N, C-alpha and C positions, 0 to 999 in steps of 0.2 A: 633655758634661753629666752630670750626676750625679743618675739617676733611682730614686726609691724607690717601690717597688710595695708596696702593701697589700692583702693578699688570704688567702684560705684556699687550701690545697692543692687543686688540682682539674686534671684532664687538660686542660680548656679554658684554664686559667690558664697550664699549663706550656708548651701550645702556643701561645699569645699571646706569653709572654714569650721564647719561643726565636726570635721574630722579631727581637729586638734583639741577638742574638749577631753579634758582628763589626760591629757599628754604629758603634764608637767612642765609645759612651756607657758610663759605668761603672753598672751596674745593681745595686740592692740588692732585697731582698725581706723586709718585715716581715711574718711569718707570722702573721696576726692571731689564729689559733686554737691557734697554737704545737703543731701536729700533728708536728714533727719535720723534718729536712732530708730532700731529696729527691735522689737521684743522677741525675734526669733533666736537672738545671739545674746542673751542677758549675761553671760558668763565673759563675753569680750569687753576689753576697755575701748569703747566707742568715743572717737573723737569726731564730734559734729558741732555744729553751731559756730564755726570758725569763719565764716564766709563774710558774712555782714558786718560791716562797722557799725550800722545803726540799725540792729534787728527790728526795732519798733518804729521806724520810719514809715508811715503810713501810704506815702505816695510812690514807694518803689515799685510796688507791682504793676500801677497803672502806667508809669513810664516805660517800665520793661516792655509790656505788652503793645502799648499804643505810641510809643515814642523809642523804638529799640536803637536807632542809630543815636539819639541823644543819651540814651542809657550806655550806650557802650563808649562814649565819648567821657561821660562822666564816672565811668565805671570805677576808677582810681579812688574817687571821693567816696564812693558808696560801699565797695567791696574790697576785702583785705587781699592781699598778693598771695597767690598760692605759694610761690616758692619762698616768701617771708616766713608765712605761717608754717610750711612743711618744714623748715630748718630750725624754727623754735621747737617743734615737736621733737625733731632728732635730738637736740641738746638736752631737752626735758627728759625724754624716756630712755635715751640711749640704748637703741635697740641692737641686738647682736646681728639680725639680718633684715632688709626689707625686700618684701615680696609684692610685685606690681602686677595687677592682672589687666590685660588688654594694654597693647602699646601706646596708641593715641591718646587713650583716656587717662592712663595711669602712669606711663612712664615719661611720655614727652613733657607734661608740665613740671615734673620735679627733675628733669634731667640735668639743668645746672646745678642743682643742689647736691646731687649724687656725683657728679664730678669732683666736686669741692671735698666730699667725704669718699674718696675713691678706695680707702681701706675697708669700707663697710660693705660687706657682702650684699649684691643685689640679685635678686631672683626675678624672673621675668616669666609669666604664664601666657602661652599664646593660644586663644581660644577663637575658633570659627574661622572668620575671614580675615582675622587680624593680620596676617602675612600674605595670605594668597590673593585677596582681592585687592588690598590698600597698596601693595608693591607696585601696582600698575598705575597708580594716580601720583604723578610727581611731587604734589605737596606733601604727601603722606610717605613716600617714599624717602624724601630727605630726611623726615623725622625717623623713619625705620633705620636708616644708614647710620644716622647719628647715635641712636638707643643701643643699637645690636654691638657696637663697639665698645661699650661701656658696661652693660649688663655682664655679670659673672656667671650665672647660672640660668639655665633654660628648662621649662617645662611645657610640654604641648598636648594637646589632645588628639594628634594624630602624627604619625612618623613623617608624613610628607613635609611637615612645617619644619622638621629639624633640618632637612636638606636645604629648604628655602632659607633659613635662617643662615646657614653656614655659607650659602652662597652670597649672601647679603653682608657679611662682614662680623658674624658671631663666631668668636673663637674661645669661649668659655667651655663650662662642662655642662652636659646635658644629665638632668636628674631624672628624666623619665616621661613615658606618655601615658597619661591617666585621662579618665572621663572628666570635662569640665566641672561637672558637679560632684566628683567623687563616685563610689560605688553605689549599689543599690541595696536596700534591705529586704530580703526576699521573705522574710517573716510576713511583711506588709503585702508584698506583690504576689505573692504564688495564690493567695487567696481568688484573685480574680481571674485566673488562667482556666479558659475552657477548652475543652477538648476541640481539635481542628473540624471534626463532624457537627459541632453544634454552633459554628460560626457562620454568620450571613451578612457580615457588615465589611464594607471597604471604608476603611479610615483615610482621610486625606489631612495632611498638615496645610493650613490655609493662609500661609505667608504669601505675600507679593512683595511690593515695594521695591526696594534696591536690588535684592537678590534673590527673594523668593519667588516660585513661578508655580503657584497653585492654580493660576487660571488655565495655564497649560495642561494640568491635569484635568480640569473640568471640562476643557474642549475635548480631551481624549476619553473622557466618560461620555461625553455626548455622543462621539463617533461610534460607540458600540453600546448606546442606550437600549437597543433591543436585545442585546445579550446579557444584560445585568438588571433586568426587570425584578428578578428574585431578590436582589440584593437591596440592602439599606446602604445609603451615603452618608457617612458622617464627616464633616469637616470642622476641624476644631483650630482656634486660634485665628481665626479669619480678620484679617484687617479690612478697612474702609473700602478698599478697592476691590477686594473681592467680594464683600457684602453686595456692593453697588451692582457687579458683575452678575450675581446669583439673581438680582431682582430683574435687572434689566433683561438679561437673557431668558428669564422665566424657565430656570433649571427645573424647578419643581413640576412644571407639566411633563418632563422628560424622564425624571428620576424621582425615587422615594429619598429624600434629602433631608439631612437637618444640620444646621451650623451653630457653632459656638462661637460668638465674636471674641476677638482679643481682647477687648475693652472688659468683658465679663471674665475676670481672672479665673481660669480653671486650676483647682487646687492638685497639685501632683498625684494624689490618690485617686482623682477622677479620671486623669490621663491614663494612669496605669489599667484602670478598670476599662477605659477604652479600647487600650491597646489588647488586653486580654480577652475581649469580646470580637474582635476584629480578625477576619479571615485574611485580609490583605492590608497592609499599611502602606502608602505612598507619600513619599517627601521628595520634593523637587526644588532644587536652587541652582544658581551659577555660581555660587561660591559657598563653602563652608569647611569646617573641619569634618570631624565624624560627629554628627548631630546627636545630642541627648536622646531625641525622639527616636532616632534610628536604633540607638542601644536599647530604649524602653521598649521597641516592637519587637526585637530579637528576644529580650528576656521574658516577654509576656506572650510569645508565641505567635504573633501576628507574621505574616509572610512579608518581607521587607522588599518593596520596589524602590529604589533609591538613585538619585543623581549621584555622580561620581566626579565632582571637579577636583581635578588635579590627581585623580587616583586615590583620593582618602576614604572613600566609602569602600573601595577594594581591599582595603586593609582589613575589613571584617566581613565582607561579603564576597564569595565565589559565585560569579555569574552562573545561573542554572543550577547552582547546587543548594545554598541555603538563602537565596535570594535572587534578585534581579537587578542589573545596573543601568541606569539611565544614562546613556552617553551624550545625548543632545536634549538638554534641559528646554530647549525651545520647540522641540518636535512632538505635537500631540499624537501624530501617527505612530512614533515610536513607543509611546507611552500606552497608548492603546493596544499596541501588539503585546506588549508585556503583561498587560492586565489578561488578556485574553488567554496567553500562555498561563498565566497563574491560576485562573478560574476553571481552566479546561484541564488541568493536570493535577489529580488529587494526590498521586504518589509523589509528586514534586513538592506539594504542600506539606504531605506528611513527612517525608525524609528531611525537609528543611526544619520543621518543628523539632525533629529528634535532634538534628545536628546543633541547632541554634541551643537547644535547653541542655544538652549534655556537654557539648565542646566550649561555646563560646559563654554561655551564661556564668559559668563559674569563674570565669575571668574577671567579671565585674561585680562579685560579691562585696558588700560594703565593708566588711571587716578586713578582707585580703586588701582591697585597695586601700584602706586607712592605714593599714601597716606598711605598705610601700611608700604611702605619702610621708608617714612619720619617719622612715628611714631616709627618704630623700632630705627632709629638713636636717636630720641628724649629720647626714655626709657634709652638710654646708658648716655645721657647728665643729665638726672633728677634722675639717680639712686644714 
């Protein structure tokens, strides 16, 4: 089978695609943003370098940066049309299916082409906030409604989004719910897992921006700073807003804290190591699916305290059993109470560790998920 993947380059997309290596399928990737080839997928037929009509035009970057309005007006002279180039690709490689990742990035731009090729199976993967957040924004909702009536197959990272997709007009077949980046290799991950009794770190995901709410976590930690003096606070993936907050509020005067800026990309191995050392992991946002970082906390034995937008996190966390759910992501007092509950209840931490290691972790093992994903693609081929 010839599979054409349509996506931007991201670590989750790379990890997902790697599941198809040695599957017997011929895999092509149309880089929708034309960000350049990646050496992490050398076995994939990568379609890049398609966007610029004049790739050696020296003034392009200057105009785009300093004169964006002019660049937009002159775009048709400088850049190739996505729809024209994508249709050329379809005619050239003649795929057996097209698989788009993230609706507004990889479905909307090719919708008109796919409507013309309506007999070509079209798979759509919904990740994170793709449906839950953007359905509430009129401009994006219009695209969602248009796309969902034309895609044939759906893959999600949480069951919540299956319901949302159907409510918004999807009437195709659901291929399954899988982690956005596929499963996890435990041969690599297990070596970083410490016993609960040896963990003294509170690990925080440092996203703010549109949906992240890391600052609310930091405010919660400030509220109970006298109770967590013995703990080391580690914040990873901090964006500029959170970095500025850490400095302006002089958090280091209250807490023993270390941050890893988002711009200094952390390898996946390092994240697994942080999770394997953490007693508690806290992730907080106003919108997401089932975050990969939450799954990483679960498999690495960190006690998860996680926001629960639309009930997605409740699909893997049972409150007060194998983690704690944040119901109001804007409320530092609620988050502070959850942290106090966790660090003051050793039995809760130990029981959650056992539940997550024995019951949940096996569900996300790399080979298991990989086989399920391959079966999903085969269902399309055999339909």
